[in-house]
C-alpha positions in Angstrom: 0.0 0.0 0.0 1.4 3.5 -0.9 2.7 5.5 2.1 0.0 8.2 1.7 -2.8 5.6 1.9 -1.2 4.0 5.0 -1.1 7.4 6.7 -4.7 8.2 5.8 -5.8 4.8 7.0 -4.1 5.3 10.3 -5.6 8.7 10.6 -9.0 7.3 10.0 -8.6 4.7 12.7 -7.4 7.4 15.2 -10.5 9.6 14.4 -12.8 6.8 15.3 -11.5 6.7 18.9 -13.2 8.7 21.6 -10.9 9.9 24.3 -12.8 10.6 27.5 -11.2 13.0 30.0 -12.5 12.3 33.5 -12.3 10.3 36.7 -12.5 6.6 37.5 -13.5 6.1 41.1 -14.4 3.9 44.0 -18.0 4.8 44.9 -20.4 4.3 47.7 -24.0 4.9 46.7 -26.8 5.2 49.3 -30.6 5.2 49.0 -33.3 5.5 51.7 -34.6 2.0 50.8 -31.2 0.3 51.4 -30.2 0.1 47.8 -26.7 0.9 46.8 -23.3 -0.1 48.2 -19.7 -0.1 47.2 -19.1 -0.2 43.4 -16.8 0.9 40.6 -17.6 4.4 39.3 -16.5 7.5 37.5 -17.8 9.3 34.4 -14.8 8.4 32.3 -15.4 4.7 32.9 -19.2 4.5 32.4 -19.1 6.7 29.3 -16.2 4.8 27.7 -17.9 1.5 28.4 -21.1 2.6 26.9 -19.4 4.0 23.8 -17.5 0.7 23.4 -20.7 -1.4 23.8 -22.3 0.7 21.1 -19.4 0.0 18.7 -17.0 3.0 19.1 -13.5 2.5 20.4 -13.1 4.6 23.5 -10.2 5.4 25.9 -10.5 6.8 29.4 -8.0 9.7 29.8 -7.7 9.3 33.6 -5.3 8.9 36.5 -5.6 5.6 38.3 -4.3 5.1 41.8 -2.4 1.9 42.8 -5.6 0.6 44.3 -7.2 0.4 40.8 -4.2 -0.3 38.7 -5.5 -3.8 38.0 -8.6 -2.6 36.2 -6.9 -2.8 32.8 -6.9 -6.6 33.1 -10.3 -7.1 34.8 -12.9 -9.2 32.9 -15.5 -7.0 31.3 -13.2 -3.9 31.4 -10.5 -5.3 29.1 -12.6 -4.2 26.1 -11.6 -0.6 26.7 -8.5 1.0 25.2 -6.5 1.8 28.4 -3.6 3.4 26.5 -4.6 6.9 27.6 -4.5 6.3 31.3 -1.6 6.8 33.7 -1.2 5.0 37.0 0.5 6.6 40.0 1.1 5.6 43.6 -1.7 6.6 45.9 -5.5 6.3 46.3 -8.0 6.7 43.4 -10.9 9.1 43.7 -13.6 8.1 46.1 -17.2 9.4 45.9 -19.9 9.0 48.6 -23.2 9.6 46.7 -26.6 9.9 48.5 -29.8 9.7 46.5 -33.5 10.1 47.4 -36.2 7.6 46.4 -36.7 9.4 43.1 -33.0 9.0 42.1 -32.2 12.7 42.8 -28.7 13.3 44.2 -29.0 15.0 47.6 -25.5 14.7 49.0 -22.0 14.0 47.8 -18.7 13.5 49.6 -15.4 13.4 47.7 -11.8 12.6 48.1 -10.1 13.2 44.7 -6.9 11.4 45.6 -4.5 11.0 42.6 -7.1 12.6 40.3 -5.6 15.9 41.4 -3.2 15.3 38.6 -5.8 14.8 35.9 -5.5 18.3 34.4 -1.8 18.0 33.8 -2.2 14.5 32.3 -5.1 15.6 30.1 -3.2 18.6 28.7 -0.2 16.5 27.9 -2.4 13.9 26.2 -4.2 16.5 24.1 -0.9 18.0 23.0 0.3 14.5 21.9 -3.0 13.7 20.2 -4.6 16.9 18.9 -6.5 15.1 16.1 -8.3 12.7 18.4 -12.0 13.2 19.2 -12.6 14.1 22.9 -15.3 14.1 25.5 -14.7 16.2 28.6 -16.4 15.3 31.8 -16.6 18.8 33.3 -16.2 17.9 37.0 -13.8 18.7 39.7 -10.8 18.5 40.1 -10.4 19.1 36.3 -9.4 22.6 35.3 -12.1 22.8 32.6 -11.1 26.2 31.2 -7.5 25.1 30.6 -8.5 21.8 28.9 -11.2 23.4 26.7 -8.9 26.2 25.7 -6.3 23.8 24.5 -8.9 21.8 22.6 -10.4 25.0 21.1 -7.0 26.3 20.0 -6.3 22.9 18.3 -9.6 23.0 16.4 -10.3 19.6 18.0 -13.8 18.0 18.0 -15.1 17.7 21.5 -18.3 17.2 23.5 -18.9 17.9 27.2 -21.2 17.0 30.1 -21.6 18.3 33.7 -22.3 17.0 37.2 -25.0 18.8 39.1 -23.2 19.5 42.4 -20.5 21.5 40.5 -22.5 22.3 37.3 -23.0 26.1 38.0 -19.2 26.7 38.4 -18.2 24.4 35.6 -20.8 25.8 33.1 -19.5 29.3 33.8 -15.9 28.2 33.4 -16.7 26.3 30.2 -19.0 29.0 28.7 -16.6 30.6 26.2 -15.9 27.3 24.5 -19.4 25.7 24.6 -20.5 27.0 21.1 -17.5 25.0 19.7 -18.6 21.7 21.3 -20.2 19.2 18.9 -22.6 18.0 21.7 -23.5 19.1 25.3 -25.2 16.8 27.8 -27.1 18.1 30.7 -30.0 17.0 32.9 -33.0 19.3 33.3 -31.6 21.2 36.3 -28.2 21.7 34.6 -29.9 22.9 31.4 -31.7 25.6 33.4 -28.3 26.7 34.7 -26.9 26.5 31.2 -29.6 28.7 29.9 -28.8 31.4 32.4 -25.2 31.6 31.3 -25.3 31.2 27.5 -27.7 31.7 24.6 -28.8 28.1 23.7 -29.3 29.3 20.1 -25.5 29.3 19.8 -25.2 25.6 20.7 -25.1 23.1 17.9 -26.5 20.1 19.8 -27.7 19.8 23.4 -29.0 16.5 24.9 -31.2 17.1 27.9 -32.3 14.3 30.2 -34.9 14.3 32.9 -34.8 11.0 34.7 -37.7 8.7 33.6 -39.3 11.5 31.6 -38.6 12.3 28.0 -35.0 13.1 26.9 -34.8 15.7 24.1 -32.2 17.1 21.7 -32.0 20.8 20.9 -30.1 22.1 17.9 -29.4 25.8 18.0 -32.2 26.3 20.5 -34.8 24.2 18.6 -36.0 20.8 19.7 -35.3 18.2 17.0 -35.7 14.9 18.8 -37.4 13.3 21.8 -37.4 9.9 23.4 -39.1 8.5 26.5 -36.9 5.9 28.3 -38.4 2.4 28.6 -39.9 1.9 32.1 -37.4 -0.3 34.0 -37.4 -0.3 37.8 -34.2 1.5 38.9 -31.6 -0.4 40.9 -28.8 2.1 40.5 -29.0 5.5 38.8 -25.4 6.7 39.3 -23.8 6.5 35.8 -27.0 6.4 33.9 -26.3 9.8 32.3 -22.8 8.8 31.3 -24.2 5.6 29.7 -26.7 7.7 27.7 -23.9 10.1 26.6 -21.5 7.4 25.5 -24.2 5.5 23.6 -25.4 8.7 21.9 -21.9 9.8 20.8 -21.1 6.3 19.5 -24.2 6.2 17.3 -23.9 9.7 16.1 -20.3 9.0 15.0 -21.6 6.1 13.0 -24.0 8.3 11.0 -27.2 8.0 13.1 -29.6 10.9 13.2 -30.1 12.7 16.5 -33.5 10.9 16.9 -32.0 7.5 16.2 -29.1 8.1 18.5 -31.3 9.4 21.3 -33.6 6.3 21.1 -30.6 4.0 21.4 -29.2 6.1 24.2 -32.3 6.1 26.3 -32.7 2.4 25.9 -29.1 1.8 27.0 -29.6 4.0 30.0 -32.8 2.2 31.0 -31.0 -1.1 30.8 -28.2 0.3 32.9 -30.4 1.5 35.8 -32.1 -1.9 36.0 -28.8 -3.9 36.0 -26.6 -4.7 39.0 -23.9 -2.3 39.9 -20.4 -2.7 38.6 -18.4 -4.3 41.4 -14.8 -3.3 42.3 -12.8 -6.2 40.9 -10.3 -7.9 43.2 -6.7 -7.8 42.0 -5.4 -11.0 40.4 -3.2 -13.1 42.6 0.1 -14.3 41.5 
């Protein structure tokens, strides 16, 4: 094969990968009816898994502590591209997430651990791979402005999402770059915050979720798609939004319309909330 064709082929393969900047964590979820417990968590993990399941190669751009270094070999997680992660000595991020009976987050406790180094790692990764496609999980401790500024300067394709406890600050920090994002993901409360900060008519694509109610897609301020999630009794809601986002991005990258991608994404999120939580795998012995 001629050299030019080889280079183009390799570039095409690179563009198919979704690099997800965010945390992977050890979580405790708690509900008033005694659901929940210790499980594996983190937006970078759930979004990457969902995208991979939907047929798009995905790589978490994350910092793993020594306590989660073995994830790259764990059954069910070895389908991910782990080449964008770094592993350092210390503890991984820990989240304590408290929900009410309706699945609304009412309290969160956090120890970021080694994820304090995520911004430095993400910026280095973006500089090394400016032509990749990125999703940025806009959550602490990431310096969202620094990362989005670097992506914007590079002319890189990127999408973003938020986490309600930090959404107001993160939306304000991200606002100058949001019109450049291919897709934004927000729940109904986050969308109200977003609408206070930026004119939604400047945003190419916004996916708004609302728990068991209809999810919608807005394009430059106009609704273009809607999908009601199938009614599955929820066992675990933490990670449902990330699952929806990863599935939506995967299908959109494969040529699906917004309506088609949203239908697939709401179905995937409904399956997720009805399934058992992802356990923290034990390290292999020997």
